[in-house]
FIDO-797861 format. One record per residue (C-alpha): residue number from 1; x, y, z; residue in three letters. Coordinates in pm, whole numbers, plus 50000, padded with zeros to 5 digits. Each point is the difference from the previous one (the first is absolute). Example, Ala and Ser with C-alpha at 12.3 -4.5 7.8 and 13.67 -1.06 7.14 Angstrom:
BEGIN
> nr,px,py,pz,rest
> 1,51230,49550,50780,ALA
> 2,50137,50344,49934,SER
! end
This chain:
BEGIN
> nr,px,py,pz,rest
> 1,50007,50020,50014,MET
> 2,50106,50327,49913,THR
> 3,50057,50263,50269,LEU
> 4,49814,50302,49976,SER
> 5,50228,50302,49979,LEU
> 6,49929,50087,50360,GLN
> 7,50125,49639,50124,ASP
> 8,50295,50036,49778,GLN
> 9,50124,50311,50180,ALA
> 10,49892,49900,50346,THR
> 11,50161,49658,49975,GLN
> 12,50332,50196,49811,ALA
> 13,49971,50206,50278,PHE
> 14,50047,49743,50252,THR
> 15,50260,49800,49800,ASP
> 16,50201,50296,49995,ALA
> 17,49961,50193,50330,PHE
> 18,49936,49666,50243,GLY
> 19,49652,50180,50103,ARG
> 20,49643,50029,49867,PRO
> 21,49973,50366,49888,PRO
> 22,49785,50257,50179,ASP
> 23,49778,50121,49716,ALA
> 24,49947,49958,49619,LEU
> 25,49931,50333,49749,VAL
> 26,49902,50024,49650,ARG
> 27,50042,50199,49698,ALA
> 28,49807,49959,49651,PRO
> 29,50122,50065,49626,GLY
> 30,49764,50176,49799,ARG
> 31,49808,50039,49674,VAL
> 32,49872,50350,49852,ASN
> 33,49704,50047,49822,LEU
> 34,49960,50361,49965,ILE
> 35,50319,50225,49925,GLY
> 36,50318,49902,49859,GLU
> 37,50275,50225,50039,HIS
> 38,49811,50252,50208,THR
> 39,50101,49987,50336,ASP
> 40,50330,50161,49962,TYR
> 41,49801,50295,49793,ASN
> 42,49777,50035,50283,ASP
> 43,49725,49815,49866,GLY
> 44,49679,49745,50107,PHE
> 45,50106,49627,49983,VAL
> 46,49759,49737,50124,LEU
> 47,50216,49684,50070,PRO
> 48,49904,49716,50244,LEU
> 49,50193,49739,50208,ALA
> 50,50027,49676,49870,ILE
> 51,50053,49675,50189,ASP
> 52,50375,49948,49877,ARG
> 53,50185,50168,50365,ALA
> 54,50365,50029,50165,VAL
> 55,49920,49798,50368,TRP
> 56,50254,50087,50243,ILE
> 57,50042,49798,50331,ALA
> 58,50114,50232,50278,ILE
> 59,50165,49963,50409,GLY
> 60,50133,50279,50144,ALA
> 61,50338,50033,50097,ARG
> 62,50195,50231,50351,SER
> 63,50228,50160,49754,ASP
> 64,49961,50168,49692,GLU
> 65,50155,49749,49750,MET
> 66,49734,49924,49732,ILE
> 67,50071,49619,49849,ARG
> 68,49744,49847,49712,ILE
> 69,50004,49686,49813,HIS
> 70,49856,50069,49665,SER
> 71,49845,49619,49896,LEU
> 72,49989,50104,49673,ASP
> 73,50361,50107,49969,PHE
> 74,50126,49722,50231,GLU
> 75,50204,50273,50163,GLN
> 76,50018,50142,50325,THR
> 77,50105,50412,50102,GLU
> 78,50075,50164,50235,GLN
> 79,50051,50394,50119,PHE
> 80,50001,50225,50262,ASP
> 81,49724,50273,50028,VAL
> 82,50296,50238,50065,ASP
> 83,50152,49900,49622,SER
> 84,49760,50131,49833,VAL
> 85,49914,50363,50055,ARG
> 86,50213,50156,49741,GLN
> 87,49917,49908,49623,LEU
> 88,50266,49760,49817,PRO
> 89,50218,50144,49784,THR
> 90,49858,49871,49688,ALA
> 91,49601,49833,49913,PRO
> 92,49987,49633,50168,ALA
> 93,49815,49742,49835,THR
> 94,50047,49647,50179,ALA
> 95,49653,49883,50221,TRP
> 96,50175,50117,50322,ILE
> 97,50017,50343,49914,ASP
> 98,49614,50042,49950,TYR
> 99,50025,49919,50362,VAL
> 100,50269,50207,50090,ARG
> 101,49854,50268,49790,GLY
> 102,49669,49989,50188,THR
> 103,50197,50002,50340,VAL
> 104,50181,50336,49919,TRP
> 105,49650,50161,49839,SER
> 106,49820,49926,50340,LEU
> 107,50274,50121,50194,LEU
> 108,50029,50316,49751,GLN
> 109,49650,50077,50121,GLU
> 110,50089,50008,50299,GLY
> 111,49849,49674,50138,LEU
> 112,50135,49762,50255,SER
> 113,50136,49624,49847,VAL
> 114,50110,49768,50244,THR
> 115,50191,49640,49888,GLY
> 116,49784,49675,49917,TRP
> 117,50098,49681,49824,ASP
> 118,49796,49890,49682,GLY
> 119,49939,49741,49765,ALA
> 120,49878,50145,49643,MET
> 121,49756,49823,49768,VAL
> 122,49789,50086,49699,GLY
> 123,49843,49901,49687,ASP
> 124,49948,50389,49795,VAL
> 125,50214,49935,49700,PRO
> 126,50318,50183,49975,ILE
> 127,50053,50181,49697,GLY
> 128,49565,49965,49888,ALA
> 129,49898,50321,50073,GLY
> 130,49785,49932,50314,LEU
> 131,50203,50207,50245,SER
> 132,50239,49726,50163,SER
> 133,50181,50267,50142,SER
> 134,49775,50222,50111,ALA
> 135,49831,49646,50186,ALA
> 136,50363,49934,50170,VAL
> 137,50006,50385,50110,GLU
> 138,49689,49958,50187,LEU
> 139,50062,49723,50105,ALA
> 140,50305,50131,50141,VAL
> 141,49811,50256,50119,ALA
> 142,49753,49818,50178,ARG
> 143,50231,49816,50210,ALA
> 144,50158,50306,50146,CYS
> 145,49657,50109,50050,ALA
> 146,49954,49695,50180,THR
> 147,50310,49925,50218,ILE
> 148,50022,50400,50068,GLY
> 149,49658,50086,50059,ASP
> 150,49941,50232,49772,LEU
> 151,49660,50150,49871,PRO
> 152,49921,49852,49685,TRP
> 153,49940,50321,49781,ASP
> 154,49930,49826,49636,PRO
> 155,50096,50339,49780,ALA
> 156,50316,50099,50215,ARG
> 157,50117,49649,50022,MET
> 158,49966,50068,49595,ALA
> 159,50178,50249,49998,VAL
> 160,50288,49898,50237,CYS
> 161,49998,49638,49735,SER
> 162,50013,50192,49647,GLN
> 163,50258,50268,50167,ARG
> 164,50240,49635,50077,ALA
> 165,49932,49865,49583,GLU
> 166,50076,50383,49877,ASN
> 167,50323,50110,50218,ARG
> 168,50101,49655,50102,TRP
> 169,49959,49749,49731,VAL
> 170,49948,50316,49702,GLY
> 171,49713,49917,49878,VAL
> 172,49777,50291,49946,ASN
> 173,49658,49853,50065,CYS
> 174,49697,50159,50054,GLY
> 175,49753,49950,50293,ILE
> 176,49783,49762,49890,MET
> 177,50190,49673,50072,ASP
> 178,50087,50082,50336,GLN
> 179,49648,50168,50092,MET
> 180,49787,49705,49888,ILE
> 181,50227,49730,50153,SER
> 182,49977,50206,50361,ALA
> 183,49607,50085,49962,ALA
> 184,49830,49714,49784,GLY
> 185,49709,49795,50118,ALA
> 186,49852,49701,49923,GLU
> 187,49699,50050,49700,GLY
> 188,50116,50384,49933,ARG
> 189,50144,50224,49772,ALA
> 190,50251,50271,50109,LEU
> 191,49860,50347,49851,LEU
> 192,50312,50196,50059,LEU
> 193,50067,50336,49940,ASP
> 194,50403,49998,49982,CYS
> 195,50041,50395,50094,ARG
> 196,49796,50020,50326,THR
> 197,50010,49621,50091,LEU
> 198,49652,50002,49997,GLU
> 199,49858,49687,49991,THR
> 200,49649,49791,49970,ASP
> 201,49899,49647,50035,LEU
> 202,49829,49950,49702,VAL
> 203,49745,49644,50026,PRO
> 204,50110,49724,49697,LEU
> 205,49651,49792,49869,PRO
> 206,49963,49673,50214,ASP
> 207,50050,49884,49606,SER
> 208,50292,50138,49918,THR
> 209,50318,49788,49872,ASN
> 210,50331,50150,49952,ILE
> 211,50255,49790,49775,VAL
> 212,50362,50070,49952,ILE
> 213,50172,49910,49680,LEU
> 214,50353,49951,49941,ASP
> 215,50013,50047,49593,THR
> 216,50373,49884,50030,GLY
> 217,50078,50283,49789,SER
> 218,50237,50271,50069,THR
> 219,49937,50258,49714,THR
> 220,49741,50294,50117,ARG
> 221,49897,50094,49760,SER
> 222,49986,49895,49574,ARG
> 223,49922,50173,49688,ARG
> 224,49740,49826,49817,LEU
> 225,49944,50003,49667,ARG
> 226,49629,49974,49884,LEU
> 227,49955,49803,49644,GLN
! end
């Protein structure tokens, strides 16, 4: 029997750190229904969260060390919170840098980040346009908020995560991906005004089915010759 992602994260945490986790956190990927390329132009978008997500099993530490095992990359990395108070000299794009960058951004926001151990696993396809990076960032923000008992303000956490991707990783994305991962709800799309970050959860009809199709093509556009 295949274990669920949350069970995989829990088991990996126990195996890696010799104790059960204190909590599980999750952040989903997304698709967008309306408003392509308008989030970084201060427009409106209508994304929704999908059933693919990143899970992290977490446990508190008594120091400021963050130690995290990635099941997807089969690697364990660690860093001290104090070591990420300054931006790197060049964009950093290893998987752990999405963790480091999010912690850096939370610190920039004036939030307190304490140490934790974590085991992370996800099923949001990497590089498929479903916002796997935002899911990692928001899952890390959730982990820090849970361990540090920080209030969950979706817009604030989304802005922190976007800042991590823009400035630590070096990807000039808009706010849509992080906002839907931070504020999405089951059975709802999220109408987002990217100028003000005001949101409205829009109910979807019960009969709605969203089909995500991988065409297998890397060509974004083709010129068609009419016969």
